[in-house]
N, C-alpha and C positions, 0 to 999 in steps of 0.2 A: 563384330569386335573379337579380337583374339589377344592372347598374352603378348605376342611379339609387338603388336600395335601399342599396347600399354607400355612395354619396355622402351620402345622408340620414343614415345611421348614423354616418358619420365626423363629420358636422356636429353632430349631437346630442352625440357624445362630446366634441368639441372645445369646444362652447359650453356644455355642461351644461344645455341647455334645448331642449325641443321647439319652443317659440315662436320662439326666436332662429334655430333651424335652418330653420324654415318661412319666416321673413322673408328669410333668406339665399338661399333657392331660389325665392322668390316664389310659394309655394304655401300652402295653408291648413295650420294645425296638425293638423287632422283627417287630412289626406292624409299628412302626415309620420308621424303615429301609426299609421295603417293600414299604410303601407309597412314601418315597422319591425316591426310585429306579424307581417306576412307573412314578413319576413326571419327572424324568430325561429322561425316555424313551419317554414320550410325547413331551418334548421340544427338544429332539434329542441331548443332550449334558450333560456332567457331571456338576453338580452344586456344589458339596461338595467334597473337597479333604479329603478322609478318612484316608490318611496316616499321617496326621498331628495331633498333640495334643496341644491345643483343635482343634476340627474340623474347617477347614477353607473353605471359599467360593472360588470357581474358579472365573475367570473374568466374565464368564456368570452368575454365581450364584450371584455376586454382582449386576449385572443389574437386575436380576429377583427379588432380595430382595427389591429393591426400588419400582418396579412395584407392587409386591405382597402386600407390606404395603399399597400402595395407593388403590389397589383393595379391600383389607379387610376393610380399613377405610371407603370407600364409601359404602360397603355392610353393615357395622354396622350402618351408618347413614340412609341408606335405610330401614333397619329393624326397627330402632327406629321410623322413620316417619310413617312406615306402622302400627306399634302398636299404635302410637298416633292417627292415622286416625281411627282405629277400636275402641279404647277406648275413644278418644276425649281429646285432650289437653284442659283443662279448666282453668278458672281463669280470672284475670283482668290485663291489662297492662295500667298503668297511664302515659300518655305522655304529657310533657309540652313542649311548643315551643314559641319562641320569636315572638313578634308582627310582622306581615307581612309575616312570613314564611309559612303561609297557602297558599300563592300564588306561592310557589316553587313546586317541584316534591314530597313533603312529602305526600300529599293526595294519590298520585298514589302508593307509597310504603305501606301506611297503608291499602289501598284497597287490594293490593296483599297479604299482611300478613293475612288480614281478610278472604280472599278466601281460604287460605291454612289452617287456624286455626279458623274456624267459631265459635267455642265455647269459644273463648277468647274475653272478652269485652275490646275494645280499648276505653278508656276514655281520652279525649283531653282537655288541659288547655292552654289558650293563655294568657301569662303574660309578665311583664317586666323581663329583664334579671336578675336583682338583686333578684326578688321574685323567679324566677326559681332556681337560685343557692341555695338560702336559703331553698326553699321547697324540693329540691333534698336531701340536706344534712340532713334535718329533717325527711325524709321518706315520704313526701307528694306525690312525684312522683317516678316512677320507672326509668324513663329515660327522658332526656331533649335535645332539639335542641336549641342551643343558640349562640349568639355572646359571647365572653369571656369578660364580663365587670368587673369581680372580680379576674382575674388570677386564674382560676380553676385548672391550672396545679400544683399549690402549695398545693392543698388539697390531702393529702396522702390517704384519704379514698375513693377517686374517681378514676374511670378509664375513659378514653376518647379516641375518635378517630375523626379526621376531617370527617364531612359528605361531605363538598364541599367547594371550594374557589369560591365565587360568584363574578364575575366581577362587578365593580362599573360603574355607569353612572352619567353624569351630567344632572339633570332635569332642563330645561329652559322653559320659556314661549315662545310661537311660534314665536313672533316677536322680540325676543332678538337678538342682533347682532351676537352672537356666535352660534345661533341655526342651522345655515346651515353648520357648520364645521363637518367634518367626524370623528374627534376625538379631545379631549382636554386634557390638563394637568392641574395640580393644579396651575402652574404658570399663566395660562391663566385666572384664577379666582381672581387674585390679587386685582382687583378693584371692585369686586362684593359684593353685600349684600348676606350673606350666611344664609340660613335656615338650621341649623345644625341637621342632623339626628343622634341622639345619641343612643348608645346601652343600655344606662342606664336611668332609670327613674329620677335619681338625676342630670344627666348631668355632673357629675364629677366622673369618674371611670377609671379603668385600660384601658378599651376599648376606652373611650373618649381621653385619653392621647395619645394613639397610633395614632389616626387620626389627632389630633392637631399637633403632631410632623411632620406629613407629610406636613402640611401647612408650618410649620417652616422650614423644609428642602427645601421647594420651595422658601424660602426667605422672608416670611412675616407672620404676625399674622392675621388670618382671621377676617373680619368684620362680626361678628355673630349677627344677628338681633333676632334670635329665636332658641331655643333648644327644641327638642322633640324626644321621641322615638315612636311617633304615626305617622306612614307612611301616613295615610289618611290626617291628618292635614298638614303635610309638603307639600304633593302634591296639596292640595287645595290652600295653600298659594302661591305655585309656579304658579298655574293656574290663581290666582288673580294678578299675576305680582308683588308680594311683594319682591321677591328675587329668588335666584337659590339654588339648593341643590345637594348634592352627595348622591345617593341612590343605593341599590343593584339591579342587573339586573332583579330579579323577580318582581320588582315593575312595569315593563312594562305591566303586565297583568291587572293592576288596571284600573278601569273605571272612578273613581271619578275625575272629572275635567281634564281628560287626553286629551280632545278635544283641549285644549290650551297648551299642554305640549309636548316638544320634548326631547327625551333622546339621549344624545351623549356619545359614549364610552369614558371612562377616561383612559388614558394610563399612564404608569409609574410604577416603582417598588413598590410593596406593595399595589397596588390599587385594592384590593379585600376585600371581607368580608368573614372571615373564620367562617363557621358554625360548631360547635362542637357537637358531640353526647356524652353525659356524663351520667354515671350511678354509683351507689355505688358498690364497689368491693365485698362487703359482701351480696349483694342482691341475694337471692336464688330463686327468682321467675322464674320458668321454662319458662314462656312465654317471659320474658325478654331475657333469654339466646338465645332462638330461634329467637327473633327479631333481636338481635345484629348480629347473624350469617347470617341472611337473608339480612340485610341492606348492600347495596353496598358502603361502606365507601371508602375513598381515600387511606388509609394506614392500616397497621396492627395495632392491638390493642396495647395499651401501657402496 
């Protein structure tokens, strides 16, 4: 069995004709027929019912068709990557990310991509979510990692996929009465002074509304002392015992003031931070396409 035999077999299956398959590959019908017959001898069973018009697959042929397509697809990718390795995929990939997300697994993924494509310059930009959205639409970035502060799903020019749903934690100063709890809910924070971690620089956005509604669903309006999208400032104020905050789980890796901070898991429906990967649909940057394919997003692309 060889790759050409698989290609001929797929062509016959897709066209329903030995003649059309032969024309597609610029060889004689006799050659196609011989190659398919050799393939059948190798697998030990008939793959194509030659008595039907158009040619139809046997049950075994249908199984092989699925596997053959996967084998040929993987081989095409392998050949492409081999050629790129020899010639070198070059260019620049401009990546924007929301403040704080540098403490996630993003650096690990960037390092892996750099090792595979060392001739691609990965330039990184740490910005507010609003600036990221506007910059992406205006062509300043190729791809961004962001909370959705502006309802990016409404932008027809953009494609997106979730990178991850990050669990939320309650950041409390160490001697706070709730600091020894194994988990908390928003209802438990009813009487607390809240240092509100906002996805937006303005403090009033689609993303802010989402989290305010979670407080309201818990039965109260939060007592917000301070709003910021700056994780360092939020955590420093918690460490100074000025209030408590709800922050994403990757904030645990921060060192600023954390000697006086305890992080308690927040339970309840919707208690995650959705990080989206977003890019322009018409961006033809080959480095972007390779990066999207390599990144282990949670779902298939939109």
